[in-house]
ZATINU-498329 format. One record per residue (C-alpha): x, y, z. Coordinates in nm, 2 decimals. Example, Ala and Ser with C-alpha at 12.3 -4.5 7.8 and 13.67 -1.06 7.14 Angstrom:
2
(atom (1.23,-0.45,0.78))
(atom (1.37,-0.11,0.71))
//
This chain:
529
(atom (-1.84,0.49,-1.19))
(atom (-1.62,0.79,-1.29))
(atom (-1.70,1.07,-1.04))
(atom (-1.75,0.91,-0.70))
(atom (-2.10,0.91,-0.57))
(atom (-1.97,0.95,-0.22))
(atom (-2.10,1.27,-0.08))
(atom (-1.82,1.52,-0.07))
(atom (-1.79,1.72,0.25))
(atom (-1.69,2.02,0.04))
(atom (-1.92,2.26,-0.12))
(atom (-1.72,2.31,-0.44))
(atom (-1.73,1.98,-0.62))
(atom (-1.51,2.12,-0.90))
(atom (-1.20,2.03,-0.70))
(atom (-1.30,1.66,-0.69))
(atom (-1.21,1.46,-1.00))
(atom (-1.16,1.09,-1.05))
(atom (-1.11,1.01,-1.42))
(atom (-0.90,0.70,-1.32))
(atom (-1.21,0.55,-1.15))
(atom (-1.02,0.49,-0.82))
(atom (-1.28,0.30,-0.61))
(atom (-1.32,0.56,-0.34))
(atom (-1.69,0.47,-0.29))
(atom (-1.58,0.14,-0.13))
(atom (-1.36,0.30,0.13))
(atom (-1.49,0.38,0.48))
(atom (-1.61,0.74,0.52))
(atom (-1.31,0.86,0.72))
(atom (-1.06,0.75,0.47))
(atom (-1.26,0.87,0.17))
(atom (-1.28,1.21,0.33))
(atom (-0.90,1.22,0.38))
(atom (-0.85,1.17,0.01))
(atom (-1.12,1.43,-0.08))
(atom (-0.96,1.68,0.15))
(atom (-0.61,1.63,0.02))
(atom (-0.73,1.65,-0.34))
(atom (-0.90,1.98,-0.25))
(atom (-0.58,2.12,-0.11))
(atom (-0.32,1.98,-0.36))
(atom (-0.53,1.90,-0.66))
(atom (-0.32,1.59,-0.73))
(atom (-0.46,1.28,-0.90))
(atom (-0.68,1.07,-0.68))
(atom (-0.48,0.75,-0.73))
(atom (-0.16,0.93,-0.64))
(atom (-0.32,1.06,-0.32))
(atom (-0.46,0.71,-0.23))
(atom (-0.12,0.55,-0.28))
(atom (0.05,0.80,-0.05))
(atom (-0.22,0.75,0.21))
(atom (-0.19,0.37,0.20))
(atom (0.19,0.39,0.22))
(atom (0.18,0.61,0.53))
(atom (-0.07,0.37,0.69))
(atom (0.17,0.08,0.62))
(atom (0.46,0.27,0.77))
(atom (0.26,0.33,1.09))
(atom (0.13,-0.02,1.13))
(atom (0.41,-0.25,1.00))
(atom (0.59,-0.24,1.33))
(atom (0.29,-0.34,1.53))
(atom (0.06,-0.57,1.33))
(atom (0.07,-0.90,1.14))
(atom (-0.22,-1.07,0.97))
(atom (-0.31,-1.43,1.03))
(atom (-0.46,-1.53,0.70))
(atom (-0.72,-1.81,0.66))
(atom (-0.47,-1.99,0.44))
(atom (-0.24,-2.03,0.75))
(atom (0.01,-1.76,0.65))
(atom (0.14,-1.49,0.87))
(atom (0.15,-1.18,0.67))
(atom (0.31,-0.84,0.75))
(atom (0.13,-0.51,0.70))
(atom (0.42,-0.35,0.50))
(atom (0.36,-0.24,0.14))
(atom (0.57,-0.18,-0.16))
(atom (0.42,0.11,-0.36))
(atom (0.53,0.28,-0.68))
(atom (0.34,0.57,-0.84))
(atom (0.44,0.67,-1.19))
(atom (0.37,1.05,-1.24))
(atom (0.55,1.31,-1.44))
(atom (0.69,1.64,-1.32))
(atom (0.43,1.88,-1.20))
(atom (0.18,1.63,-1.06))
(atom (0.24,1.76,-0.71))
(atom (0.40,1.44,-0.57))
(atom (0.60,1.62,-0.31))
(atom (0.30,1.83,-0.18))
(atom (0.09,1.52,-0.14))
(atom (0.36,1.31,0.03))
(atom (0.44,1.60,0.26))
(atom (0.09,1.59,0.40))
(atom (0.10,1.22,0.47))
(atom (0.45,1.20,0.60))
(atom (0.40,1.49,0.84))
(atom (0.28,1.28,1.12))
(atom (0.58,1.04,1.07))
(atom (0.84,1.31,1.07))
(atom (0.68,1.47,1.38))
(atom (0.70,1.13,1.56))
(atom (1.05,1.08,1.45))
(atom (1.15,1.42,1.59))
(atom (0.97,1.34,1.93))
(atom (1.15,1.01,1.94))
(atom (1.48,1.18,1.86))
(atom (1.45,1.40,2.16))
(atom (1.34,1.11,2.38))
(atom (1.65,0.91,2.26))
(atom (1.88,1.20,2.35))
(atom (1.74,1.19,2.71))
(atom (1.77,0.81,2.72))
(atom (2.13,0.83,2.59))
(atom (2.23,1.05,2.88))
(atom (2.08,0.80,3.12))
(atom (2.25,0.51,2.95))
(atom (2.60,0.69,2.94))
(atom (2.57,0.76,3.32))
(atom (2.48,0.40,3.40))
(atom (2.74,0.26,3.17))
(atom (3.00,0.48,3.33))
(atom (2.91,0.33,3.67))
(atom (2.90,-0.02,3.53))
(atom (3.25,0.03,3.38))
(atom (3.38,0.14,3.72))
(atom (3.22,-0.17,3.87))
(atom (3.38,-0.38,3.61))
(atom (3.72,-0.23,3.67))
(atom (3.69,-0.30,4.05))
(atom (3.59,-0.66,3.98))
(atom (3.88,-0.69,3.74))
(atom (4.12,-0.58,4.02))
(atom (3.97,-0.82,4.27))
(atom (3.99,-1.11,4.02))
(atom (4.35,-1.03,3.93))
(atom (4.44,-1.01,4.30))
(atom (4.27,-1.35,4.38))
(atom (4.43,-1.52,4.08))
(atom (4.78,-1.39,4.18))
(atom (4.73,-1.50,4.53))
(atom (4.58,-1.84,4.43))
(atom (4.25,-1.76,4.61))
(atom (3.91,-1.91,4.56))
(atom (3.72,-1.74,4.27))
(atom (3.38,-1.88,4.33))
(atom (3.22,-1.57,4.48))
(atom (3.39,-1.35,4.22))
(atom (3.26,-1.56,3.94))
(atom (2.91,-1.51,4.08))
(atom (2.97,-1.14,4.09))
(atom (3.10,-1.14,3.73))
(atom (2.79,-1.32,3.61))
(atom (2.56,-1.09,3.80))
(atom (2.75,-0.78,3.66))
(atom (2.74,-0.91,3.30))
(atom (2.37,-0.96,3.33))
(atom (2.33,-0.60,3.44))
(atom (2.52,-0.44,3.17))
(atom (2.32,-0.14,3.04))
(atom (2.20,-0.16,2.68))
(atom (2.22,0.15,2.46))
(atom (1.88,0.29,2.37))
(atom (1.74,0.22,2.02))
(atom (1.72,0.51,1.80))
(atom (1.40,0.51,1.60))
(atom (1.44,0.58,1.23))
(atom (1.16,0.52,0.99))
(atom (1.23,0.70,0.67))
(atom (1.52,0.64,0.44))
(atom (1.57,0.81,0.11))
(atom (1.93,0.77,0.01))
(atom (2.09,0.49,0.21))
(atom (2.30,0.21,0.07))
(atom (2.15,-0.13,0.09))
(atom (2.43,-0.23,0.34))
(atom (2.35,0.07,0.57))
(atom (1.97,0.01,0.55))
(atom (2.00,-0.36,0.64))
(atom (2.25,-0.29,0.92))
(atom (2.01,-0.03,1.08))
(atom (1.72,-0.28,1.05))
(atom (1.93,-0.55,1.22))
(atom (2.11,-0.35,1.50))
(atom (1.90,-0.04,1.56))
(atom (1.53,-0.02,1.46))
(atom (1.38,-0.32,1.28))
(atom (1.11,-0.13,1.09))
(atom (1.18,0.13,0.82))
(atom (1.07,0.26,0.49))
(atom (1.24,0.36,0.16))
(atom (1.03,0.67,0.09))
(atom (1.07,0.95,-0.17))
(atom (0.84,1.17,-0.38))
(atom (1.14,1.19,-0.62))
(atom (1.22,0.83,-0.66))
(atom (1.49,0.88,-0.92))
(atom (1.73,0.99,-0.64))
(atom (1.67,0.65,-0.47))
(atom (1.72,0.46,-0.80))
(atom (2.05,0.64,-0.86))
(atom (2.17,0.56,-0.51))
(atom (2.30,0.22,-0.40))
(atom (1.98,0.14,-0.22))
(atom (1.87,-0.12,-0.48))
(atom (2.22,-0.26,-0.55))
(atom (2.11,-0.60,-0.42))
(atom (1.74,-0.71,-0.47))
(atom (1.72,-1.03,-0.28))
(atom (1.67,-0.89,0.07))
(atom (1.38,-0.68,-0.05))
(atom (1.18,-0.99,-0.15))
(atom (1.25,-1.15,0.19))
(atom (1.16,-0.85,0.39))
(atom (0.83,-0.82,0.19))
(atom (0.75,-1.18,0.26))
(atom (0.80,-1.11,0.63))
(atom (1.06,-1.39,0.68))
(atom (1.14,-1.42,1.05))
(atom (1.51,-1.46,1.01))
(atom (1.71,-1.32,0.72))
(atom (2.08,-1.40,0.72))
(atom (2.31,-1.13,0.57))
(atom (2.64,-1.27,0.48))
(atom (2.93,-1.03,0.41))
(atom (3.27,-1.10,0.28))
(atom (3.54,-0.92,0.47))
(atom (3.31,-0.82,0.75))
(atom (3.09,-0.97,1.02))
(atom (2.77,-1.14,0.90))
(atom (2.45,-1.06,1.08))
(atom (2.09,-1.15,1.09))
(atom (1.76,-0.96,1.06))
(atom (1.50,-1.08,1.31))
(atom (1.13,-0.99,1.25))
(atom (1.23,-0.69,1.05))
(atom (0.98,-0.50,0.84))
(atom (1.03,-0.27,0.54))
(atom (0.78,-0.07,0.33))
(atom (0.88,0.10,0.00))
(atom (0.69,0.43,-0.12))
(atom (0.83,0.58,-0.43))
(atom (0.69,0.84,-0.68))
(atom (0.88,0.89,-1.00))
(atom (0.85,0.95,-1.37))
(atom (0.80,0.66,-1.62))
(atom (1.13,0.66,-1.80))
(atom (1.37,0.63,-1.50))
(atom (1.16,0.35,-1.36))
(atom (1.15,0.17,-1.69))
(atom (1.53,0.21,-1.72))
(atom (1.57,0.06,-1.37))
(atom (1.36,-0.24,-1.45))
(atom (1.57,-0.31,-1.76))
(atom (1.90,-0.33,-1.58))
(atom (2.08,-0.67,-1.52))
(atom (1.85,-0.85,-1.78))
(atom (1.53,-0.72,-1.61))
(atom (1.63,-0.87,-1.27))
(atom (1.38,-0.67,-1.08))
(atom (1.10,-0.83,-1.29))
(atom (1.24,-1.18,-1.31))
(atom (1.33,-1.19,-0.94))
(atom (0.96,-1.12,-0.86))
(atom (1.03,-0.78,-0.70))
(atom (0.80,-0.59,-0.93))
(atom (0.51,-0.83,-0.88))
(atom (0.51,-0.74,-0.51))
(atom (0.44,-0.37,-0.57))
(atom (0.11,-0.18,-0.58))
(atom (0.18,0.02,-0.90))
(atom (-0.02,0.29,-1.05))
(atom (0.00,0.55,-1.33))
(atom (-0.26,0.82,-1.25))
(atom (-0.40,1.05,-1.52))
(atom (-0.25,1.40,-1.51))
(atom (-0.46,1.68,-1.36))
(atom (-0.24,1.94,-1.53))
(atom (-0.44,2.19,-1.73))
(atom (-0.76,2.13,-1.54))
(atom (-0.67,2.26,-1.19))
(atom (-0.85,2.56,-1.03))
(atom (-0.62,2.76,-0.82))
(atom (-0.76,2.87,-0.49))
(atom (-0.67,3.08,-0.18))
(atom (-0.54,2.91,0.13))
(atom (-0.83,2.85,0.36))
(atom (-0.85,2.84,0.74))
(atom (-1.02,2.50,0.68))
(atom (-0.68,2.37,0.57))
(atom (-0.57,2.37,0.94))
(atom (-0.89,2.24,1.08))
(atom (-0.97,1.93,0.88))
(atom (-1.14,1.68,1.11))
(atom (-1.07,1.40,0.87))
(atom (-0.70,1.47,0.84))
(atom (-0.66,1.54,1.21))
(atom (-0.83,1.21,1.30))
(atom (-0.61,1.04,1.04))
(atom (-0.29,1.19,1.20))
(atom (-0.42,1.07,1.55))
(atom (-0.45,0.72,1.42))
(atom (-0.10,0.75,1.26))
(atom (0.04,0.85,1.60))
(atom (-0.15,0.57,1.77))
(atom (0.00,0.30,1.55))
(atom (0.35,0.46,1.54))
(atom (0.35,0.47,1.93))
(atom (0.22,0.12,1.94))
(atom (0.49,0.00,1.71))
(atom (0.76,0.19,1.91))
(atom (0.65,0.03,2.24))
(atom (0.64,-0.31,2.10))
(atom (0.98,-0.29,1.96))
(atom (1.14,-0.13,2.26))
(atom (0.98,-0.38,2.50))
(atom (1.06,-0.68,2.27))
(atom (0.69,-0.77,2.26))
(atom (0.52,-0.99,2.00))
(atom (0.33,-0.85,1.71))
(atom (-0.05,-0.80,1.74))
(atom (-0.21,-1.06,1.51))
(atom (-0.52,-0.95,1.32))
(atom (-0.76,-1.22,1.20))
(atom (-1.06,-1.23,0.96))
(atom (-1.42,-1.28,1.08))
(atom (-1.56,-1.63,0.98))
(atom (-1.75,-1.47,0.70))
(atom (-1.46,-1.27,0.58))
(atom (-1.24,-1.58,0.59))
(atom (-1.47,-1.77,0.35))
(atom (-1.47,-1.47,0.11))
(atom (-1.09,-1.42,0.14))
(atom (-1.06,-1.79,0.02))
(atom (-1.31,-1.71,-0.26))
(atom (-1.10,-1.41,-0.37))
(atom (-0.78,-1.61,-0.38))
(atom (-0.95,-1.89,-0.58))
(atom (-1.08,-1.64,-0.83))
(atom (-0.73,-1.49,-0.87))
(atom (-0.60,-1.85,-0.93))
(atom (-0.86,-1.90,-1.21))
(atom (-0.74,-1.59,-1.39))
(atom (-0.41,-1.75,-1.46))
(atom (-0.56,-2.00,-1.69))
(atom (-0.50,-1.96,-2.06))
(atom (-0.83,-1.78,-2.11))
(atom (-0.79,-1.58,-1.80))
(atom (-0.70,-1.20,-1.78))
(atom (-0.39,-1.27,-1.57))
(atom (-0.25,-1.54,-1.81))
(atom (0.12,-1.47,-1.85))
(atom (0.13,-1.27,-1.54))
(atom (0.17,-1.56,-1.29))
(atom (0.42,-1.37,-1.06))
(atom (0.19,-1.08,-1.02))
(atom (-0.11,-1.31,-0.96))
(atom (0.08,-1.51,-0.70))
(atom (0.12,-1.20,-0.48))
(atom (-0.24,-1.05,-0.51))
(atom (-0.39,-1.26,-0.23))
(atom (-0.11,-1.14,0.00))
(atom (-0.15,-0.78,-0.09))
(atom (-0.53,-0.82,-0.04))
(atom (-0.47,-0.92,0.32))
(atom (-0.24,-0.63,0.38))
(atom (-0.48,-0.36,0.24))
(atom (-0.77,-0.51,0.44))
(atom (-0.56,-0.50,0.76))
(atom (-0.46,-0.14,0.70))
(atom (-0.82,-0.02,0.64))
(atom (-0.93,-0.22,0.95))
(atom (-0.65,-0.06,1.16))
(atom (-0.76,0.29,1.07))
(atom (-1.14,0.24,1.08))
(atom (-1.26,-0.06,1.27))
(atom (-1.43,-0.08,1.60))
(atom (-1.46,-0.47,1.58))
(atom (-1.17,-0.70,1.68))
(atom (-1.16,-0.89,1.34))
(atom (-1.14,-0.78,0.98))
(atom (-1.50,-0.79,0.85))
(atom (-1.66,-0.86,0.52))
(atom (-1.71,-0.49,0.43))
(atom (-1.34,-0.41,0.49))
(atom (-1.24,-0.71,0.28))
(atom (-1.47,-0.59,0.00))
(atom (-1.31,-0.25,0.00))
(atom (-0.97,-0.40,-0.01))
(atom (-1.07,-0.63,-0.31))
(atom (-1.19,-0.33,-0.51))
(atom (-0.86,-0.14,-0.44))
(atom (-0.67,-0.45,-0.54))
(atom (-0.86,-0.47,-0.86))
(atom (-0.76,-0.11,-0.94))
(atom (-0.40,-0.16,-0.87))
(atom (-0.39,-0.48,-1.07))
(atom (-0.54,-0.31,-1.38))
(atom (-0.28,-0.02,-1.33))
(atom (-0.01,-0.27,-1.31))
(atom (-0.10,-0.44,-1.64))
(atom (-0.14,-0.10,-1.79))
(atom (0.21,-0.01,-1.69))
(atom (0.34,-0.34,-1.84))
(atom (0.17,-0.26,-2.17))
(atom (0.31,0.10,-2.17))
(atom (0.66,-0.02,-2.11))
(atom (0.63,-0.27,-2.40))
(atom (0.47,0.00,-2.61))
(atom (0.15,-0.20,-2.64))
(atom (-0.18,0.01,-2.66))
(atom (-0.41,-0.08,-2.38))
(atom (-0.79,-0.11,-2.40))
(atom (-0.82,0.23,-2.24))
(atom (-0.59,0.38,-2.52))
(atom (-0.81,0.22,-2.79))
(atom (-1.13,0.35,-2.61))
(atom (-1.00,0.71,-2.61))
(atom (-0.90,0.69,-2.98))
(atom (-1.25,0.56,-3.06))
(atom (-1.42,0.82,-2.84))
(atom (-1.24,1.10,-3.04))
(atom (-1.33,0.94,-3.37))
(atom (-1.70,0.92,-3.27))
(atom (-1.70,1.28,-3.16))
(atom (-1.56,1.39,-3.49))
(atom (-1.80,1.18,-3.69))
(atom (-2.12,1.26,-3.50))
(atom (-2.44,1.27,-3.71))
(atom (-2.81,1.38,-3.69))
(atom (-2.91,1.03,-3.58))
(atom (-2.83,1.11,-3.22))
(atom (-2.47,0.99,-3.21))
(atom (-2.56,0.64,-3.33))
(atom (-2.31,0.43,-3.52))
(atom (-2.31,0.09,-3.69))
(atom (-2.04,-0.13,-3.55))
(atom (-1.95,-0.27,-3.90))
(atom (-1.89,0.09,-4.01))
(atom (-1.65,0.14,-3.73))
(atom (-1.46,-0.18,-3.82))
(atom (-1.42,-0.04,-4.18))
(atom (-1.38,0.34,-4.14))
(atom (-1.24,0.41,-3.79))
(atom (-0.89,0.55,-3.72))
(atom (-0.63,0.29,-3.85))
(atom (-0.50,0.21,-3.51))
(atom (-0.84,0.07,-3.40))
(atom (-0.97,-0.05,-3.74))
(atom (-1.08,-0.41,-3.78))
(atom (-1.31,-0.63,-3.58))
(atom (-1.06,-0.73,-3.29))
(atom (-0.92,-0.39,-3.23))
(atom (-1.25,-0.21,-3.25))
(atom (-1.42,-0.45,-3.02))
(atom (-1.16,-0.39,-2.76))
(atom (-1.22,-0.01,-2.79))
(atom (-1.60,-0.06,-2.78))
(atom (-1.59,-0.28,-2.48))
(atom (-1.37,-0.03,-2.29))
(atom (-1.61,0.26,-2.36))
(atom (-1.91,0.04,-2.25))
(atom (-1.73,-0.05,-1.93))
(atom (-1.67,0.31,-1.87))
(atom (-2.03,0.40,-1.92))
(atom (-1.96,0.63,-2.22))
(atom (-2.16,0.44,-2.48))
(atom (-2.46,0.21,-2.51))
(atom (-2.38,-0.10,-2.71))
(atom (-2.69,-0.24,-2.87))
(atom (-2.58,-0.60,-2.93))
(atom (-2.93,-0.72,-3.02))
(atom (-2.97,-0.46,-3.30))
(atom (-2.95,-0.57,-3.66))
(atom (-2.71,-0.43,-3.76))
(atom (-2.54,-0.38,-3.42))
(atom (-2.50,-0.02,-3.31))
(atom (-2.35,0.19,-3.05))
(atom (-2.48,0.52,-2.91))
(atom (-2.29,0.79,-2.72))
(atom (-2.44,0.86,-2.38))
(atom (-2.57,1.22,-2.34))
(atom (-2.40,1.23,-2.00))
(atom (-2.05,1.11,-2.11))
(atom (-1.91,1.45,-2.02))
(atom (-1.98,1.41,-1.65))
(atom (-1.87,1.05,-1.66))
(atom (-1.52,1.17,-1.75))
(atom (-1.53,1.43,-1.47))
(atom (-1.41,1.71,-1.69))
(atom (-1.57,2.00,-1.89))
(atom (-1.51,1.81,-2.22))
(atom (-1.47,1.44,-2.28))
(atom (-1.18,1.51,-2.52))
(atom (-0.98,1.75,-2.30))
(atom (-0.81,1.46,-2.10))
(atom (-0.75,1.23,-2.40))
(atom (-0.65,1.47,-2.68))
(atom (-0.30,1.47,-2.56))
(atom (-0.29,1.09,-2.56))
(atom (-0.40,1.05,-2.92))
(atom (-0.07,1.16,-3.07))
(atom (0.13,0.93,-2.83))
(atom (-0.09,0.63,-2.90))
(atom (-0.07,0.68,-3.28))
(atom (0.31,0.70,-3.23))
(atom (0.33,0.37,-3.06))
(atom (0.32,0.43,-2.69))
(atom (0.10,0.60,-2.42))
(atom (0.24,0.72,-2.11))
(atom (-0.07,0.87,-1.94))
(atom (-0.42,0.76,-1.90))
(atom (-0.54,0.47,-1.69))
(atom (-0.75,0.17,-1.74))
(atom (-1.09,0.12,-1.58))
(atom (-1.12,-0.08,-1.26))
(atom (-1.36,-0.32,-1.43))
(atom (-1.11,-0.44,-1.69))
(atom (-0.91,-0.70,-1.50))
(atom (-1.16,-0.91,-1.30))
(atom (-1.46,-0.86,-1.51))
(atom (-1.71,-0.89,-1.22))
(atom (-1.66,-0.63,-0.95))
(atom (-1.63,-0.88,-0.66))
(atom (-1.69,-1.24,-0.57))
(atom (-1.81,-1.12,-0.23))
//
């Protein structure tokens, strides 16, 4: 799958590209249409759009919903998401669309809080006067050695009726210190998000000065003690935090390298859904603004769902109610366990997640979160069903492969996708009258040096085969590969080389900072479901 086979609701398919193979086909129709619509408007990478959409869904739901997993865990619906994209990828334009509903809700709640504050100040003023009168009565009784029993009862009754200041909802943080953020989550509104389409500003602030609380908040710990020297300690109770950052590669790599790679070694990075979408720069088709931009049924319905869950979260927090607990259907429960078992097997020495134990240990948890968010925005049934879990599994596959690609990029290790791109260029340059057929042994011996030799060449061949760009005739003697005639459409661009030519130089120089791996590369089979 390269171009999604999902039927686009838009007439001009030229706006819809998916070279990163984000599994949009597995999403419910209403969410897929949202991604298509945003890409038509903004022409940002599909993976970037999907990450922004999932982040906004988590922000809306995290204050209202938990998941009761078949393993016995209670899992929050918050997400930690990082999208690596260079300048010009229209990160801000994409995030603006998805955070609009959140900012509008915050503004309405701000006006509501102003009205509630007036009421509170009036009631508090009256209460203070009553307290002063009672103080005078008690002082008089004590001075005259009178019985205080009735006054004590009045005191207890008055204390119980002391007005509480209204909570002021705040959901989005972009430049708060870690102390201010945690204090707000403790004393004001216990659900927030560190959100920025220019994540460098967040990394340069003091938000991530201490990493421990972020791990605990992602885990959904019921009580988190915050001890402070020189000031009063406090406690976070049932607080929720999401993180949604878009940034360039180098600043994020620099952040990870600080304090002897504490963000990696502490397990923080393993909690993130991380992606590095392929750039769309150079392939966009500019267009006039359309009246359709303001009348998208898909986006309007998405905003309505956002408002529903934001309102639900606000009411639950204001009224000190319990979280709504989502459960899996019996069939989905069995398959959720199968998914987690499959992930566990991949940690073995011959598994594709060997050496990535920390990442693997968080995948089952993130699987439940993604499934719950899809369910919350699409389902009519009470429980998370098998189809929703299947969609979440494919999305988790995609993010896991992206995560591994990021790690290889940071370490300057070429990925299978990089090698596949180099081989594709070499095959195109060395085409012949035999219909683009090549002997595999010839590739071992004559291909570009960076993929020459059996091991490297086989990695490149396997990648192109997974992407549907070649036929690999393993039963031929000698073995051959044949370029598919339709490989141009598989890449979703006018030329198969236009998206990878820029990466050849970077790869040959020892480090690729662009293209993404295929979804099929991590778990080999598409799903255990």
